[in-house]
Wavefront OBJ file of the C-alpha trace (Angstrom):
o trace
v 23.696 -63.202 4.485
v 21.398 -66.174 3.834
v 19.392 -66.348 0.598
v 16.245 -68.446 0.387
v 16.236 -72.080 -0.807
v 15.773 -72.819 -4.489
v 14.461 -76.014 -6.078
v 16.316 -77.865 -8.812
v 14.676 -80.749 -10.646
v 12.374 -81.321 -7.736
v 15.262 -81.649 -5.309
v 15.783 -79.252 -2.463
v 19.355 -78.075 -1.998
v 20.731 -76.660 1.209
v 20.824 -72.915 1.594
v 23.936 -71.218 0.265
v 26.018 -69.285 2.795
v 28.140 -66.331 1.838
v 31.099 -65.199 3.844
v 29.953 -61.790 5.149
v 33.259 -61.056 6.850
v 34.957 -60.613 3.484
v 32.163 -58.295 2.320
v 32.393 -56.309 5.514
v 36.131 -55.940 5.162
v 35.727 -54.843 1.549
v 33.020 -52.253 2.491
v 35.178 -50.902 5.312
v 38.094 -50.502 2.930
v 35.909 -48.639 0.399
v 34.483 -46.408 3.159
v 37.994 -45.564 4.332
v 38.981 -44.636 0.794
v 35.926 -42.364 0.429
v 36.559 -40.810 3.835
v 40.183 -40.171 2.938
v 39.141 -38.514 -0.335
v 36.621 -36.234 1.409
v 39.120 -35.330 4.125
v 41.713 -34.590 1.479
v 39.298 -32.309 -0.427
v 38.455 -30.383 2.736
v 42.105 -30.072 3.720
v 42.916 -28.733 0.259
v 40.007 -26.284 0.296
v 38.188 -28.169 -2.487
v 34.749 -28.181 -0.838
v 32.027 -28.168 -3.474
v 28.711 -26.326 -3.292
v 27.012 -29.699 -2.987
v 29.063 -30.509 0.109
v 27.897 -27.280 1.741
v 24.173 -27.300 0.960
v 23.529 -31.050 1.072
v 21.306 -32.078 4.024
v 22.672 -34.357 6.692
v 20.055 -36.995 5.863
v 16.939 -37.611 3.765
v 14.249 -40.089 4.770
v 11.510 -40.905 2.249
v 8.367 -42.280 3.866
v 5.038 -43.526 2.552
v 3.526 -40.057 1.929
v 6.133 -37.640 3.262
v 9.817 -36.895 3.093
v 12.053 -35.823 5.986
v 15.042 -33.578 5.297
v 17.149 -32.451 8.249
v 14.273 -32.977 10.720
v 11.853 -31.005 8.538
v 8.892 -32.906 7.109
v 7.289 -32.283 3.709
v 4.283 -33.727 1.950
v 2.966 -32.854 -1.496
v -0.592 -32.479 -2.772
v -1.510 -32.601 -6.437
v -4.790 -31.300 -7.841
v -6.865 -33.782 -9.831
v -10.263 -32.113 -10.078
v -11.505 -28.580 -10.743
v -15.000 -27.054 -10.700
v -16.760 -26.232 -13.923
v -16.063 -22.528 -13.372
v -13.348 -20.754 -11.400
v -13.395 -17.033 -10.686
v -10.555 -14.546 -11.024
v -7.878 -14.801 -8.362
v -9.191 -18.132 -7.078
v -5.668 -19.017 -5.902
v -5.701 -16.123 -3.449
v -6.808 -18.523 -0.712
v -3.601 -20.537 -1.230
v -1.271 -17.576 -1.680
v -2.510 -15.953 1.541
v -2.736 -19.216 3.527
v -1.381 -18.692 7.052
v 1.440 -21.214 6.682
v 4.409 -21.505 4.298
v 3.520 -23.401 1.119
v 5.619 -24.329 -1.914
v 3.353 -24.004 -4.955
v 4.334 -24.960 -8.489
v 2.327 -24.621 -11.684
v 3.358 -26.368 -14.896
v 1.819 -25.274 -18.184
v 2.301 -27.232 -21.400
v 0.898 -25.871 -24.684
v -0.898 -28.348 -26.914
v -1.302 -28.224 -30.699
v -4.779 -27.099 -31.676
v -5.144 -29.829 -34.318
v -4.579 -32.580 -31.773
v -7.051 -30.996 -29.391
v -9.692 -30.530 -32.097
v -9.359 -34.177 -33.174
v -9.707 -35.323 -29.578
v -12.689 -33.013 -29.001
v -14.345 -34.275 -32.155
v -14.085 -37.846 -30.919
v -15.340 -36.960 -27.431
v -18.249 -34.942 -28.829
v -19.223 -37.858 -31.049
v -19.221 -40.217 -28.080
v -21.337 -37.888 -25.942
v -23.811 -37.205 -28.778
v -24.202 -40.947 -29.281
v -24.832 -41.377 -25.536
v -27.483 -38.656 -25.529
v -29.157 -40.030 -28.642
v -29.284 -43.559 -27.226
v -30.847 -42.286 -23.998
v -33.492 -40.358 -25.972
v -34.335 -43.398 -28.127
v -34.658 -45.530 -25.015
v -37.101 -43.045 -23.543
v -34.778 -42.198 -20.675
v -34.075 -38.805 -19.199
v -30.840 -37.452 -20.617
v -28.046 -37.446 -18.052
v -27.598 -33.714 -17.207
v -23.888 -34.202 -16.553
v -23.360 -35.551 -20.063
v -25.471 -32.762 -21.581
v -23.547 -30.011 -19.755
v -20.196 -31.543 -20.719
v -21.338 -31.775 -24.337
v -22.380 -28.111 -24.391
v -19.014 -27.078 -22.936
v -17.132 -29.194 -25.444
v -19.069 -27.744 -28.393
v -18.427 -24.194 -27.165
v -14.733 -24.903 -26.662
v -14.464 -26.529 -30.077
v -15.878 -23.391 -31.722
v -13.548 -21.076 -29.799
v -10.443 -23.119 -30.639
v -11.445 -23.346 -34.307
v -11.795 -19.545 -34.446
v -8.418 -19.093 -32.736
v -10.002 -17.276 -29.786
v -8.789 -19.952 -27.378
v -5.779 -22.205 -27.099
v -5.424 -25.430 -25.193
v -2.931 -26.324 -22.473
v -2.148 -29.061 -20.017
v -1.863 -27.759 -16.495
v -0.352 -29.264 -13.362
v -0.706 -27.773 -9.869
v 1.349 -29.128 -6.947
v 1.518 -27.900 -3.349
v 4.236 -28.968 -0.904
v 3.531 -28.368 2.790
v 6.489 -28.049 5.193
v 6.214 -28.732 8.930
v 8.419 -29.268 11.954
v 6.523 -32.239 13.394
v 4.344 -35.032 12.080
v 1.325 -33.660 13.984
v 1.778 -30.199 12.465
v 2.172 -31.724 9.006
v -1.058 -33.712 9.265
v -3.022 -30.785 10.669
v -1.808 -28.302 8.073
v -2.366 -30.795 5.236
v -5.993 -31.240 6.281
v -6.439 -27.446 6.447
v -5.038 -26.967 2.941
v -7.219 -29.758 1.552
v -10.209 -28.182 3.293
v -9.467 -24.792 1.708
v -9.240 -26.430 -1.707
v -12.454 -28.384 -1.081
v -14.261 -25.143 -0.274
v -13.350 -24.050 -3.809
v -14.667 -27.396 -5.197
v -11.101 -28.415 -6.030
v -10.104 -32.032 -5.407
v -6.559 -32.687 -4.203
v -4.709 -35.861 -3.244
v -1.493 -36.629 -1.436
v 1.493 -37.940 -3.354
v 1.435 -41.436 -1.846
v 4.636 -43.353 -2.672
v 5.729 -40.243 -4.597
v 6.843 -37.973 -1.766
v 10.309 -37.461 -3.251
v 8.964 -36.773 -6.741
v 6.410 -34.331 -5.336
v 9.026 -32.461 -3.301
v 11.316 -32.131 -6.334
v 8.394 -30.928 -8.457
v 7.878 -27.908 -6.191
v 11.538 -26.922 -6.040
v 12.664 -24.125 -8.404
v 14.304 -26.692 -10.678
v 11.654 -26.796 -13.456
v 11.191 -30.547 -13.032
v 7.703 -32.015 -13.245
v 8.193 -35.442 -11.658
v 4.506 -36.065 -10.890
v 3.036 -35.371 -14.352
v -0.559 -35.044 -13.126
v -2.173 -32.743 -15.662
v -5.574 -31.304 -16.468
v -6.662 -29.851 -19.820
v -7.367 -26.112 -19.696
v -8.208 -23.429 -22.219
v -6.687 -19.937 -22.236
v -9.453 -18.253 -20.219
v -9.407 -20.873 -17.475
v -5.618 -20.811 -17.306
v -5.591 -17.010 -16.955
v -7.709 -17.357 -13.812
v -4.994 -19.400 -12.100
v -2.407 -16.635 -11.972
v -2.256 -15.235 -8.423
v -3.077 -11.593 -9.030
v -3.530 -10.454 -5.436
v -3.172 -7.259 -3.478
v 0.333 -5.870 -3.675
v 2.733 -6.269 -0.809
v 4.274 -3.067 0.538
v 7.218 -4.180 2.633
v 10.450 -2.270 2.180
v 13.728 -2.226 4.067
v 13.301 1.449 4.984
v 10.551 3.824 5.972
v 7.971 3.471 8.733
v 5.352 0.908 9.675
v 1.826 1.891 8.643
v 0.007 -1.321 9.514
v -0.588 -4.949 8.597
v -1.609 -6.112 5.125
v -4.980 -7.791 5.607
v -4.505 -9.987 2.540
v -1.270 -11.765 3.479
v -0.545 -10.515 7.040
v 2.725 -8.905 5.914
v 3.882 -5.612 7.423
v 3.174 -2.451 5.443
v 6.503 -0.625 5.708
v 7.021 2.219 3.301
v 9.183 5.295 2.772
v 6.994 8.071 1.406
v 10.068 10.105 0.417
v 11.066 7.372 -2.051
v 8.065 8.188 -4.281
v 7.870 10.887 -6.949
v 6.473 13.130 -4.236
v 6.005 12.587 -0.509
v 2.445 13.927 -0.299
v -0.207 11.956 1.566
v -3.984 12.393 1.672
v -6.030 10.787 4.475
v -9.779 10.594 3.845
v -12.333 9.110 6.198
v -15.498 9.767 8.148
v -15.414 10.896 11.762
v -14.359 8.060 14.090
v -12.621 6.090 11.336
v -9.142 6.376 12.870
v -7.629 9.274 10.892
v -6.075 11.041 13.880
v -4.779 7.768 15.330
v -3.040 6.930 12.046
v -1.519 10.388 11.655
v -0.288 10.505 15.254
v 1.445 7.172 14.716
v 2.924 8.573 11.524
v 4.225 11.621 13.429
v 5.895 9.552 16.146
v 7.505 7.144 13.711
v 8.711 9.843 11.323
v 10.386 11.613 14.250
v 12.135 8.366 15.168
v 13.820 8.174 11.755
v 14.903 11.818 11.798
v 12.139 13.558 9.820
v 11.051 17.012 11.060
v 7.297 17.394 11.522
v 5.153 20.546 11.402
v 1.444 20.361 12.211
v -1.405 22.821 11.689
v -3.871 21.617 14.311
v -7.381 23.173 14.375
v -8.517 21.130 17.399
v -5.316 20.879 19.522
v -5.408 17.104 19.083
v -1.633 16.774 18.810
v -0.753 18.686 21.980
v -0.067 15.561 24.046
v 2.121 13.953 21.381
v 4.008 17.236 21.080
v 4.636 17.319 24.834
v 5.750 13.667 24.994
v 8.299 14.144 22.223
v 9.681 17.447 23.469
v 8.137 19.447 20.649
v 7.002 23.062 20.640
v 3.282 23.734 20.882
v 2.424 27.198 19.558
v -0.930 28.394 20.887
v -2.278 30.700 18.195
v -5.108 32.756 19.731
v -6.163 36.304 20.602
v -4.674 36.027 24.089
v -1.487 34.243 23.037
v 1.746 36.269 22.926
v 2.797 34.486 19.719
v 2.394 36.673 16.644
v 3.137 36.147 12.948
v 3.172 39.100 10.572
v 1.849 38.107 7.118
v 3.815 41.015 5.589
v 7.184 39.450 6.518
v 9.757 38.980 3.759
v 12.496 36.321 3.799
v 15.637 37.752 5.411
v 19.131 36.756 4.338
v 17.998 35.542 0.920
v 18.593 37.750 -2.097
v 15.513 36.984 -4.155
v 14.390 39.630 -6.597
v 10.882 38.200 -6.807
v 10.397 37.840 -3.030
v 8.311 41.029 -2.798
v 6.126 40.130 -5.784
v 5.594 36.616 -4.413
v 4.559 37.925 -1.011
v 2.181 40.489 -2.539
v 0.435 37.701 -4.456
v 0.181 35.724 -1.227
v -1.333 38.745 0.529
v -3.896 39.000 -2.271
v -5.091 35.508 -1.335
v -5.059 36.304 2.389
v -7.193 39.419 1.908
v -9.599 37.392 -0.205
v -9.928 34.920 2.668
v -10.633 37.809 5.039
v -12.937 39.918 2.850
v -14.450 37.386 0.487
v -14.444 37.496 -3.301
v -13.128 40.722 -4.819
v -14.244 42.394 -8.023
v -11.635 43.156 -10.725
v -11.642 46.837 -9.630
v -11.118 45.908 -5.979
v -8.363 43.464 -6.866
v -6.510 46.147 -8.843
v -6.882 48.676 -6.012
v -5.664 46.119 -3.478
v -2.574 45.408 -5.558
v -1.781 49.122 -5.791
v -2.333 49.571 -2.065
v -0.034 46.664 -1.172
v 2.798 48.077 -3.300
v 2.340 51.502 -1.671
v 2.291 49.954 1.807
v 5.697 48.351 1.263
v 7.080 51.521 -0.348
v 6.168 53.557 2.733
v 8.587 51.295 4.644
v 11.260 51.797 1.986
v 10.838 48.270 0.598
v 11.039 47.818 -3.181
v 12.003 45.052 -5.595
v 15.625 45.620 -4.599
v 16.579 42.699 -2.287
v 18.743 44.993 -0.165
v 15.625 46.874 0.982
v 14.036 43.666 2.263
v 16.054 44.081 5.466
v 13.821 46.988 6.464
v 11.097 46.481 9.035
v 8.042 45.094 7.236
v 4.686 46.900 7.335
v 1.677 45.745 9.349
v -1.935 45.177 8.389
v -2.899 48.553 9.851
v -0.494 50.204 7.368
v -2.475 48.645 4.526
v -5.694 49.767 6.240
v -4.453 53.390 6.341
v -3.357 53.293 2.696
v -6.775 52.024 1.587
v -8.542 54.715 3.625
v -6.293 57.382 2.081
v -7.129 56.388 -1.492
v -9.862 58.369 -3.200
v -11.895 55.495 -4.605
v -14.979 54.378 -2.673
v -14.102 50.744 -3.322
v -10.792 51.076 -1.489
v -12.449 52.583 1.564
v -15.113 49.888 1.485
v -12.372 47.252 1.508
v -10.723 48.938 4.490
v -13.971 48.742 6.432
v -14.330 45.019 5.574
v -11.225 44.065 7.531
v -11.373 46.831 10.115
v -12.043 44.340 12.915
v -8.469 43.071 12.516
v -7.219 46.613 13.215
v -9.636 48.070 15.772
v -12.188 45.360 16.429
v -12.406 42.009 18.213
v -9.540 40.434 16.214
v -7.135 43.329 16.586
v -3.546 42.412 17.236
v -3.492 38.785 16.160
v -2.472 39.578 12.577
v -1.386 43.151 13.198
v 1.900 42.740 15.048
v 5.502 42.105 14.161
v 6.523 38.437 14.178
v 8.044 37.244 17.442
v 8.311 33.514 16.711
v 10.955 31.351 15.030
v 10.438 27.606 14.913
v 13.546 25.450 15.197
v 12.180 22.354 16.938
v 12.018 18.921 15.306
v 8.290 18.900 16.099
v 6.253 22.110 15.938
v 2.482 22.196 16.374
v 0.379 25.292 15.647
v -2.816 25.017 17.698
v -5.674 27.269 16.589
v -8.588 25.699 18.466
v -9.178 28.793 20.627
v -9.853 31.034 17.641
v -13.368 31.786 16.454
v -14.670 29.543 13.697
v -14.507 32.304 11.079
v -10.913 33.174 12.032
v -9.542 29.652 11.651
v -9.169 29.727 7.855
v -7.341 33.058 8.135
v -5.017 31.734 10.833
v -4.365 28.510 8.913
v -3.467 30.475 5.817
v -1.131 32.849 7.695
v 0.606 29.926 9.420
v 0.974 27.974 6.168
v 2.403 30.974 4.350
v 4.881 31.493 7.185
v 5.859 27.808 7.066
v 6.233 27.899 3.288
v 8.614 30.857 3.509
v 10.805 28.957 6.003
v 10.678 25.677 4.066
v 11.805 27.291 0.819
v 14.970 28.673 2.391
v 16.067 25.608 4.373
v 15.741 22.483 2.280
v 15.509 19.257 4.306
v 13.130 16.328 4.686
v 10.039 17.495 6.545
v 6.423 16.494 6.903
v 3.734 19.158 7.051
v 0.354 17.993 8.350
v -2.800 20.026 7.675
v -5.655 18.625 9.726
v -9.259 19.437 8.788
v -8.132 20.712 5.396
v -11.743 21.347 4.347
v -11.449 24.707 6.163
v -9.168 25.844 3.334
v -10.773 23.880 0.506
v -14.104 25.692 0.987
v -12.747 28.852 -0.666
v -11.383 28.725 -4.181
v -8.380 30.965 -3.502
v -7.114 28.994 -0.487
v -7.871 25.710 -2.254
v -5.647 26.808 -5.132
v -2.977 27.800 -2.613
v -2.971 24.305 -1.059
v -2.905 22.764 -4.523
v 0.164 24.810 -5.470
v 1.667 23.880 -2.123
v 1.208 20.177 -2.962
v 2.747 20.594 -6.437
v 5.848 22.442 -5.245
v 6.493 20.667 -1.931
v 8.687 17.922 -3.447
v 11.181 20.497 -4.719
v 12.012 21.477 -1.139
v 12.019 18.007 0.460
v 8.573 18.513 1.990
v 5.884 15.884 2.314
v 2.395 17.387 2.631
v -0.179 15.385 4.618
v -3.771 16.546 4.065
v -6.472 15.184 6.368
v -10.219 15.694 6.101
v -13.407 14.079 7.333
v -15.619 16.190 5.066
v -14.902 13.962 2.091
v -17.905 15.060 0.028
v -16.933 18.755 0.081
v -13.267 17.915 -0.512
v -14.100 15.832 -3.576
v -16.680 18.368 -4.723
v -13.987 20.855 -5.780
v -11.558 20.578 -8.665
v -8.739 21.660 -6.357
v -9.564 18.907 -3.862
v -9.449 16.276 -6.587
v -6.210 17.779 -7.902
v -4.608 17.552 -4.451
v -5.496 13.868 -4.320
v -4.061 13.159 -7.773
v -0.898 15.113 -6.886
v -0.322 12.957 -3.800
v 1.628 9.753 -4.329
v 0.077 8.214 -1.210
v -3.562 8.094 -0.211
v -5.238 6.409 2.737
v -8.955 5.709 2.583
v -10.461 4.776 5.937
v -14.090 4.043 6.772
v -16.372 6.052 4.482
v -19.974 7.213 4.447
v -22.364 5.912 1.758
v -22.668 9.463 0.387
v -18.962 9.726 -0.445
v -18.186 6.172 -1.522
v -19.359 6.537 -5.139
v -17.212 9.634 -5.692
v -14.211 7.828 -4.224
v -14.913 4.796 -6.396
v -14.805 6.978 -9.517
v -11.512 8.643 -8.534
v -9.694 5.533 -7.249
v -11.382 2.945 -9.537
v -12.522 0.898 -6.551
v -13.996 -2.548 -7.041
v -17.331 -3.464 -5.472
v -15.448 -5.485 -2.847
v -13.251 -2.511 -1.938
v -16.319 -0.251 -1.688
v -17.965 -2.717 0.676
v -14.725 -2.946 2.699
v -14.612 0.838 3.163
v -18.273 0.977 4.156
v -18.171 -1.893 6.654
v -14.563 -1.747 7.886
v -13.684 -1.185 11.512
v -11.680 1.617 13.102
v -8.197 1.786 11.585
v -9.082 -0.423 8.616
v -8.711 1.000 5.131
v -6.924 1.056 1.801
v -3.412 2.426 1.411
v -2.436 3.582 -2.079
v 1.300 4.062 -2.640
v 2.327 4.761 -6.217
v 0.959 1.993 -8.469
v 0.288 -0.424 -5.591
v -2.429 -0.538 -2.971
v -3.253 -2.814 -0.050
v -6.031 -3.377 2.434
v -4.480 -2.380 5.742
v -5.147 -2.541 9.474
v -3.393 0.197 11.439
v -1.519 -1.228 14.438
v 0.300 0.416 17.337
v 2.566 -0.802 20.095
v 1.107 -0.570 23.638
v 3.310 2.394 24.560
v 2.340 4.206 21.338
v -1.333 3.611 22.018
v -0.901 4.890 25.562
v 0.631 8.164 24.325
v -2.084 8.689 21.723
v -5.014 7.950 24.030
v -3.843 10.031 27.007
l 1 2 3 4 5 6 7 8 9 10 11 12 13 14 15 16 17 18 19 20 21 22 23 24 25 26 27 28 29 30 31 32 33 34 35 36 37 38 39 40 41 42 43 44 45 46 47 48 49 50 51 52 53 54 55 56 57 58 59 60 61 62 63 64 65 66 67 68 69 70 71 72 73 74 75 76 77 78 79 80 81 82 83 84 85 86 87 88 89 90 91 92 93 94 95 96 97 98 99 100 101 102 103 104 105 106 107 108 109 110 111 112 113 114 115 116 117 118 119 120 121 122 123 124 125 126 127 128 129 130 131 132 133 134 135 136 137 138 139 140 141 142 143 144 145 146 147 148 149 150 151 152 153 154 155 156 157 158 159 160 161 162 163 164 165 166 167 168 169 170 171 172 173 174 175 176 177 178 179 180 181 182 183 184 185 186 187 188 189 190 191 192 193 194 195 196 197 198 199 200 201 202 203 204 205 206 207 208 209 210 211 212 213 214 215 216 217 218 219 220 221 222 223 224 225 226 227 228 229 230 231 232 233 234 235 236 237 238 239 240 241 242 243 244 245 246 247 248 249 250 251 252 253 254 255 256 257 258 259 260 261 262 263 264 265 266 267 268 269 270 271 272 273 274 275 276 277 278 279 280 281 282 283 284 285 286 287 288 289 290 291 292 293 294 295 296 297 298 299 300 301 302 303 304 305 306 307 308 309 310 311 312 313 314 315 316 317 318 319 320 321 322 323 324 325 326 327 328 329 330 331 332 333 334 335 336 337 338 339 340 341 342 343 344 345 346 347 348 349 350 351 352 353 354 355 356 357 358 359 360 361 362 363 364 365 366 367 368 369 370 371 372 373 374 375 376 377 378 379 380 381 382 383 384 385 386 387 388 389 390 391 392 393 394 395 396 397 398 399 400 401 402 403 404 405 406 407 408 409 410 411 412 413 414 415 416 417 418 419 420 421 422 423 424 425 426 427 428 429 430 431 432 433 434 435 436 437 438 439 440 441 442 443 444 445 446 447 448 449 450 451 452 453 454 455 456 457 458 459 460 461 462 463 464 465 466 467 468 469 470 471 472 473 474 475 476 477 478 479 480 481 482 483 484 485 486 487 488 489 490 491 492 493 494 495 496 497 498 499 500 501 502 503 504 505 506 507 508 509 510 511 512 513 514 515 516 517 518 519 520 521 522 523 524 525 526 527 528 529 530 531 532 533 534 535 536 537 538 539 540 541 542 543 544 545 546 547 548 549 550 551 552 553 554 555 556 557 558 559 560 561 562 563 564 565 566 567 568 569 570 571 572 573 574 575 576 577 578 579 580 581 582 583 584 585 586 587 588 589 590 591 592 593 594 595 596 597 598 599 600
């Protein structure tokens, strides 16, 4: 090595030469010693954590640092707008690129802050006064800053605010220099759109990188004074993420592009309500839910008023039960559970038949209700069925047996009731509810299609099918999903609405998840039972809504103005998913083969 010349008393001396061969030999010897020590540690199994996690090399450049071929640069924030709104950091948190963000908060003693504010206020007041005396227009920037300082001084003196020093650093990782520069400009542009000034850590790349590691080291020390209110705005309160390691995919979180994967059976109950106007994507979402639940081993039962699920049922080898006047499938509402010794089974079924007859005949007076109860007990007794569970093996009665009992009673009201449901015995609807059951569902996917029934018979058929399903569910506990499409058919009448509400409350006990779907949101929310079903469902999906219903939904779900606008203007398949205490804005997505099955 050759060092530069030096002058001594005005005389120039020749350059001094140092024997580099000796230094090289010494360095080689030291390197061999270090190598031997490392080799010895590895051979003895003494590898430290540092040896394992240490990068192969680190290269610190002018404004970036390279670690194992990955580049990093750090931005620090030096300027903020006069006002920031809540959740202003959402743009950074949801930025479509990995970012390492660190915030450092240092409390400051109020006395020191008040003394500093007093001095600053005095300086600004003197500036304003001098401008006024000189006949100049007062600088608006100085006047605004003075007003802010006076307001802050009063708040701190009252103890309503505290003062802090705040540092915000953002490290941007990238694989190439081009990607690093492009992403850095994008991040700075996002910050600029919020009127926030950021700068790169020039000649401080290493310090900036260390400041954003989870080591609690602030190596940059670039701070800004903030009061309590302003500091509270910096915390990234954003839409919750709903990504679990089990469950099914519901869609993509529109806030941070994460997958919405959730297991409904992990909640306090597995009930789901889907609300949305026609064309909002309700059926598409539920069909996806059906296919994906089947894939993870969940049985699915569907009550389908429009035969919309027939194709999905066929594709997945399910059983489609056509429930109509011409169909050979029959379900007797008078059936009792067989093989289960339940003393209250008869009483429970009689209460259920009360509701069914109310659906058929309309509201009953107290006298009619009492006569109906007496007639139902007599109908079962004629078949030798009593409260004794052993008699429940007998053949159950039919609806025509009840009809004959009512006709044979002396009261006019009983005969009038018999005439009100005579069409199910002798009229146009004869046979459909007046035959012994000849169906037993055992398939993983069972769909009850009732599209071919008359409009006024659909609520009756839905109730009979649901009661039949409930009897089976109670006596074979396993994880199932029951889907009731167009639930407003049942919500319209108080008795059936109460039945669905009780269904929702008790479903969890038997491993059942109830899915209620309706497009008639106004009528659904217009009943106490409809609201109760929503509140007794741990999951709710709100898709595109009509302006008429949005205010009612906002009251029930405490929607913000932004969420209301999202539900009014969202596209097909866009909506809010509520799961327990969390909710996200979601876009429903499907694989091409799933979409093909649904749209066939």
